C-alpha positions in Angstrom: 32.0 -19.1 -14.0 33.2 -17.4 -10.8 30.6 -15.6 -8.8 31.2 -13.4 -5.8 27.5 -13.0 -4.9 26.2 -16.6 -5.2 22.8 -17.1 -3.5 23.8 -20.4 -2.1 26.8 -21.5 -0.1 29.5 -23.6 -1.6 30.8 -26.8 -0.1 34.4 -27.9 -0.3 35.8 -31.3 0.2 37.2 -30.4 3.6 33.6 -29.6 4.8 34.1 -25.8 4.7 31.1 -23.6 3.6 31.3 -20.0 2.4 27.9 -18.4 2.2 27.4 -15.8 -0.5 31.0 -16.3 -1.7 32.4 -18.1 -4.8 30.4 -20.2 -7.1 33.2 -22.0 -8.9 32.5 -23.3 -12.3 35.9 -22.3 -13.5 38.8 -20.8 -11.5 40.9 -19.1 -14.0 42.3 -15.9 -12.4 44.9 -17.2 -10.1 48.2 -15.9 -11.4 51.8 -17.0 -11.2 53.7 -16.1 -8.1 56.7 -13.8 -8.6 59.1 -16.5 -7.3 57.8 -19.0 -9.8 57.8 -16.5 -12.6 61.5 -15.5 -12.0 62.5 -19.1 -11.7 60.8 -20.0 -15.1 62.4 -17.0 -16.8 65.8 -17.8 -15.4 65.6 -21.4 -16.5 64.8 -20.4 -20.1 61.4 -22.1 -20.0 59.8 -18.8 -20.9 61.1 -16.5 -23.6 60.4 -13.0 -22.3 61.1 -11.4 -25.6 57.8 -13.0 -27.0 54.6 -11.5 -25.6 52.2 -13.3 -27.9 48.6 -14.3 -27.5 46.6 -17.2 -29.0 43.0 -17.7 -30.1 42.2 -21.4 -30.4 39.2 -22.2 -32.5 38.0 -25.8 -31.7 35.8 -26.8 -34.7 33.8 -29.4 -32.8 32.6 -32.3 -34.9 35.6 -32.9 -37.1 35.5 -30.9 -40.4 35.9 -32.8 -43.7 39.3 -32.2 -45.3 37.9 -33.3 -48.7 35.0 -30.8 -48.7 36.8 -27.8 -47.3 40.6 -27.3 -47.5 42.1 -30.3 -49.2 39.9 -31.0 -52.2 40.4 -33.8 -54.7 38.5 -32.6 -57.8 39.8 -35.4 -60.0 38.9 -38.2 -57.7 35.7 -40.3 -58.2 32.5 -38.7 -57.1 32.2 -40.8 -53.9 35.5 -39.3 -52.8 35.5 -35.7 -54.1 32.0 -34.9 -52.8 29.5 -32.3 -53.9 31.6 -29.2 -53.7 34.2 -27.7 -56.1 37.5 -25.9 -55.5 38.0 -22.2 -56.1 41.2 -20.2 -56.5 42.5 -18.0 -53.7 44.6 -14.9 -53.7 47.7 -17.0 -53.4 48.8 -18.7 -56.6 48.5 -22.5 -56.5 46.3 -22.7 -53.4 42.7 -23.7 -53.8 39.9 -24.2 -51.2 36.2 -25.0 -51.2 33.7 -22.8 -53.0 31.8 -22.5 -49.7 34.6 -20.2 -48.4 34.6 -17.1 -50.7 35.9 -14.8 -48.0 38.7 -17.1 -47.0 39.7 -17.3 -50.6 40.5 -13.6 -50.5 42.6 -13.9 -47.4 44.7 -17.0 -48.1 47.9 -14.8 -47.8 47.1 -14.5 -44.0 46.9 -18.2 -43.0 48.8 -21.4 -43.6 47.1 -24.8 -44.3 48.5 -27.9 -42.7 47.1 -30.8 -44.8 48.8 -33.7 -43.1 47.4 -33.8 -39.6 46.7 -37.2 -38.1 46.5 -39.1 -34.8 46.4 -42.8 -34.0 44.0 -42.8 -31.0 40.4 -44.0 -31.1 38.2 -42.2 -33.6 36.0 -40.6 -31.0 35.5 -36.9 -30.5 36.7 -36.7 -26.9 40.2 -38.1 -27.5 40.7 -35.7 -30.4 39.7 -32.8 -28.3 42.2 -33.8 -25.6 45.0 -34.3 -28.0 44.6 -31.2 -30.1 44.3 -28.9 -27.0 47.0 -30.6 -24.8 49.2 -32.6 -27.3 48.5 -35.8 -25.4 46.0 -38.5 -24.7 44.9 -38.7 -21.1 46.2 -42.0 -19.7 47.3 -43.5 -16.5 45.2 -41.2 -14.4 47.0 -38.1 -15.7 44.9 -35.4 -17.2 47.3 -33.0 -19.1 46.7 -29.3 -19.2 45.7 -27.4 -22.3 48.3 -25.0 -23.7 46.1 -22.2 -22.5 46.5 -23.4 -18.9 50.2 -24.0 -19.4 50.5 -20.3 -20.5 48.4 -19.2 -17.5 50.8 -20.9 -15.1 54.0 -19.9 -16.9 53.1 -16.3 -17.8 50.4 -15.4 -15.3 47.8 -12.7 -16.0 48.3 -9.2 -17.5 46.9 -6.8 -14.9 43.3 -7.7 -14.0 42.7 -9.8 -17.2 42.4 -13.5 -16.8 45.1 -15.3 -18.7 42.8 -17.9 -20.3 39.2 -17.5 -21.3 36.8 -20.1 -22.8 33.9 -19.0 -25.1 31.0 -19.5 -25.2 30.6 -22.8 -23.3 32.6 -25.9 -22.6 32.2 -28.9 -24.9 29.4 -31.1 -23.7 28.3 -34.6 -24.7 30.1 -35.9 -27.8 29.7 -39.6 -27.1 32.8 -40.5 -25.1 32.1 -39.3 -21.6 35.7 -38.2 -21.2 37.4 -34.9 -20.5 37.7 -32.7 -23.5 41.1 -31.1 -22.7 40.4 -27.4 -22.2 41.2 -27.4 -18.5 44.3 -27.3 -16.4 44.5 -31.0 -15.6 47.3 -31.8 -13.2 48.3 -28.2 -12.8 45.3 -27.6 -10.6 42.0 -25.8 -10.8 43.5 -22.4 -10.3 44.8 -22.5 -13.9 41.5 -23.5 -15.4 40.1 -21.1 -18.0 37.5 -18.4 -17.1 34.3 -19.7 -18.7 31.7 -17.4 -20.1 29.0 -20.0 -20.1 26.5 -17.9 -22.1 25.6 -17.3 -25.8 26.8 -13.9 -26.9 24.6 -14.0 -29.9 21.4 -13.9 -27.9 19.5 -10.5 -28.0 19.3 -10.2 -24.3 22.9 -11.4 -23.7 24.8 -10.1 -20.7 27.8 -11.7 -19.1 26.6 -13.6 -16.0 27.9 -12.1 -12.8 30.0 -9.4 -14.3 29.2 -6.3 -12.3 28.1 -3.1 -14.0 29.4 0.2 -12.7 26.2 1.1 -10.8 26.2 -2.3 -9.1 29.6 -1.7 -7.4 28.1 0.7 -4.9 29.3 1.4 -1.4 26.9 -1.2 0.0 28.3 -3.9 -2.3 31.9 -2.9 -1.5 31.2 -3.1 2.2 29.6 -6.5 1.7 32.7 -7.8 -0.1 34.9 -6.3 2.6 32.9 -8.3 5.2 33.3 -11.4 3.0 37.0 -10.8 2.9 37.2 -10.6 6.7 35.1 -13.7 7.0 37.4 -15.7 4.7 40.5 -14.4 6.5 39.1 -15.4 9.9 38.0 -18.8 8.7 41.4 -19.6 7.2 43.2 -18.3 10.3 41.1 -20.6 12.5 41.9 -23.5 10.3 45.6 -22.8 10.2 45.5 -22.6 14.0 44.1 -26.0 14.7 43.6 -28.0 11.5 45.3 -29.0 8.2 44.2 -26.5 5.5 43.0 -28.3 2.4 44.0 -27.2 -1.1 40.4 -26.0 -1.7 40.5 -23.8 1.3 43.9 -22.3 0.3 42.6 -21.8 -3.2 39.5 -20.0 -1.9 41.7 -17.6 0.0 44.2 -17.0 -2.7 41.6 -16.4 -5.4 39.4 -13.9 -3.5 41.4 -10.8 -4.4 41.8 -11.7 -8.1 38.2 -12.8 -8.5 37.1 -9.6 -7.0 39.4 -7.6 -9.2 38.1 -9.3 -12.3 34.4 -8.9 -11.4 34.8 -5.2 -10.6 37.2 -4.4 -13.4 35.8 -1.8 -15.8 38.2 -3.0 -18.5 37.1 -6.6 -18.3 33.4 -5.6 -18.2 34.1 -3.6 -21.4 35.7 -6.6 -23.1 32.5 -8.6 -22.7 30.2 -5.7 -23.7 29.3 -6.3 -27.4 27.0 -3.3 -27.4 30.1 -1.2 -27.9 30.4 -2.7 -31.4 28.5 -1.2 -34.3 26.0 -3.2 -36.4 28.2 -3.3 -39.5 30.9 -5.1 -37.4 28.5 -7.6 -36.0 27.1 -8.3 -39.4 30.6 -8.9 -40.7 31.4 -11.4 -38.0 28.0 -13.0 -38.3 25.2 -12.7 -35.7 25.5 -16.2 -34.4 27.2 -17.9 -31.5 30.5 -18.5 -33.3 30.7 -15.1 -34.9 30.0 -13.2 -31.7 32.5 -15.3 -29.8 35.2 -14.4 -32.4 34.3 -10.7 -32.0 34.5 -11.1 -28.2 37.8 -12.9 -28.5 39.3 -9.9 -30.4 38.1 -7.6 -27.7 39.6 -9.7 -25.0 43.0 -9.9 -26.7 42.9 -6.1 -27.0 42.4 -5.9 -23.2 45.1 -8.2 -22.1 43.8 -11.8 -22.2 46.6 -14.1 -23.3 44.7 -17.1 -24.6 41.1 -17.5 -25.8 39.5 -20.9 -26.6 36.4 -20.8 -28.7 34.3 -24.0 -29.0 32.3 -23.6 -32.3 29.8 -26.1 -31.0 28.9 -27.7 -27.7 27.8 -31.1 -28.8 27.4 -33.1 -32.0 23.9 -34.4 -31.2 20.8 -32.9 -32.6 22.6 -29.7 -33.7 24.0 -28.8 -37.1 27.8 -29.1 -36.8 30.8 -30.3 -38.7 29.9 -33.9 -37.8 28.4 -34.9 -41.1 27.5 -38.6 -40.8 24.5 -37.8 -43.0 21.6 -38.9 -40.8 20.0 -37.8 -37.5 21.0 -37.0 -34.8 24.0 -35.8 -36.9 24.3 -33.4 -39.7 23.9 -33.7 -43.5 26.8 -32.8 -45.8 24.6 -30.0 -47.3 25.0 -28.0 -44.0 28.5 -27.1 -45.0 27.2 -25.0 -47.8 24.0 -23.9 -46.1 25.0 -23.0 -42.6 28.3 -24.2 -41.0 30.6 -23.1 -43.9 29.3 -19.6 -44.2 29.3 -19.2 -40.4 33.0 -20.1 -40.2 33.9 -18.1 -43.4 32.5 -14.9 -41.9 33.7 -15.3 -38.3 37.2 -16.5 -39.2 37.9 -13.9 -41.9 36.5 -11.0 -39.9 38.7 -12.0 -36.9 41.8 -12.1 -39.1 40.9 -8.8 -40.8 40.4 -7.0 -37.5 43.5 -8.4 -35.9 45.6 -7.3 -38.9 44.0 -3.9 -39.1 44.6 -3.2 -35.4 48.2 -4.4 -35.5 47.5 -7.5 -33.4 47.9 -10.4 -35.9 51.6 -10.6 -35.7 51.4 -11.0 -32.0 48.3 -13.3 -31.9 48.4 -16.9 -33.2 45.0 -18.0 -34.5 44.6 -21.8 -34.6 41.6 -23.5 -36.2 41.3 -27.3 -36.1 38.9 -30.1 -35.6 39.5 -33.2 -33.6 39.9 -35.4 -36.7 38.9 -35.5 -40.4 36.3 -37.4 -42.3 36.3 -40.7 -44.3 37.5 -40.4 -47.9 34.5 -42.2 -49.2 31.0 -40.9 -48.7 28.9 -43.3 -46.7 25.5 -44.8 -47.6 23.7 -42.0 -45.7 25.4 -39.4 -48.0 27.8 -38.2 -45.3 31.3 -39.0 -44.0 32.3 -40.7 -40.8 35.2 -40.2 -38.3 38.7 -40.3 -39.8 41.7 -39.4 -37.6 44.1 -40.7 -40.2 44.3 -37.4 -42.0 42.8 -33.9 -41.9 43.6 -30.2 -42.5 44.0 -27.4 -39.9 44.8 -23.7 -40.2 47.3 -21.4 -38.5 47.6 -17.6 -38.9 49.4 -14.8 -37.1 51.8 -15.2 -34.2 54.9 -15.4 -36.4 53.3 -17.9 -38.9 54.0 -17.2 -42.6 50.6 -17.1 -44.4 50.0 -18.1 -47.9 51.6 -21.5 -47.7 50.7 -25.2 -47.4 52.5 -27.6 -45.1 52.3 -31.3 -45.8 50.0 -33.1 -48.3 47.6 -36.0 -48.4 47.4 -38.9 -50.8 45.2 -39.0 -53.8 42.1 -39.9 -51.7 42.8 -37.5 -48.9 43.0 -40.5 -46.5 46.6 -40.4 -45.2 49.5 -38.0 -45.1 51.6 -38.2 -48.2 54.4 -36.1 -46.8 55.2 -34.2 -43.6 52.8 -35.9 -41.3 51.9 -33.7 -38.3 50.9 -35.2 -34.9 48.9 -33.4 -32.2 52.0 -33.0 -30.0 53.7 -31.1 -32.9 50.7 -28.8 -33.1 50.9 -28.1 -29.3 54.7 -27.7 -29.6 54.1 -25.1 -32.4 51.7 -23.1 -30.3 54.2 -23.2 -27.4 57.0 -22.0 -29.7 54.9 -19.1 -31.0 54.0 -18.1 -27.4 57.6 -18.3 -26.1 57.2 -21.4 -24.0 59.9 -24.1 -24.2 58.2 -27.4 -25.2 60.7 -29.3 -23.1 60.0 -27.2 -19.9 58.9 -29.3 -16.9 55.7 -28.5 -14.9 55.0 -29.7 -11.4 51.3 -29.9 -10.6 49.1 -31.3 -7.8 50.5 -34.8 -8.3 53.9 -33.6 -7.3 56.2 -34.9 -10.0 57.5 -32.9 -13.0 56.0 -33.6 -16.4 57.3 -32.1 -19.7 55.0 -29.6 -21.4 55.3 -31.6 -24.7 56.1 -35.3 -24.9 59.8 -36.0 -25.7 60.5 -36.3 -29.4 57.9 -33.9 -30.7 59.0 -30.5 -32.0 57.4 -27.4 -33.5 56.5 -27.3 -37.2 59.4 -25.1 -38.1 58.3 -24.7 -41.8 55.5 -22.4 -40.6 57.8 -19.7 -39.3 
């Protein structure tokens, strides 16, 4: 989270210190320079006729395809699990009984039932691949599609281009990056991170400044800070090499100040403006309120919102149904996690559609992998990257369809296998970003947005 009024000074790797300046937990407001923007447009890397947004729902834990969206009711009990399929409002499409609201909106979303990856069956690698299209190897940390969009499109007015709600993914067992950041593009394209639970009764956005806070005194204080930064950077340029952190500090000041003092962005985070009926429809929980906040952000100019449904898979009820502590039992799908997703997801699609935003907003919902076809001795299912189901809606995607299928056990793609890089390419395509565009980051050499040989899932459009 960016702070302009941090109580402690901040140290940078070049030894500089800025008292009462930026506390940088995420630097997500630095926009694209006009020169870069015109160059990208001229090269065809950015389709300026498409001004679409994306809401990316990371269903941390790995939802079970067999218990949710790719049920096998005729399979043996140890495969089909405890839940039964129900019909949807689209003929021929059935989903789990734990999603009654989704069943009434199947015409709005597409099911991709043949997702897979071949990396290790650990959460972190799946998070990386589904958000960036690649596994981090050779010391290269690839950027999320949200950060690519931030670089190639820049912000709309004073809205940050990429926001992450409610918190970053924490410990999931692998001790590796989870893929939501800017990677080799540099910290200036990281998402703006809320880092708070919007479902808490006393919720208020940390460090966002209410109108009565932006007084003459505070404005004068920030003017003095601006002068201090200008003087420090000028002194450095006069006699020393200016580090990337120092330049970033200077470049981000105006945009950070603009965000923190923006009435429009304060309003986006202010859920007190929503009535009780709307909050009840989304669900008064962390995921539901994050979905509601995402809708408000899209309305106010944010291009890309990442929502992590959970922060960890340990000692918390999540999609990670190994069946025994510290993980979750399969019953939580019916009792807690399923209803939570059913409410938040459908309310989000409903609101976007009613407000005329769904056609221009791609909504992606996926886990990092699926679950084993056979139920384990603890009564749950284990990690299974060989096959799972994900959802896409809006953003040009034709709802009411199924892409790909799995075998009779739900354990492997039967037809139209879909790799993470194809998912990332599809998101780029919807957002008007050429998957073969090259990006040059802090490492100095150009790297393609999407690995060569992977294309969008054209059947969706």
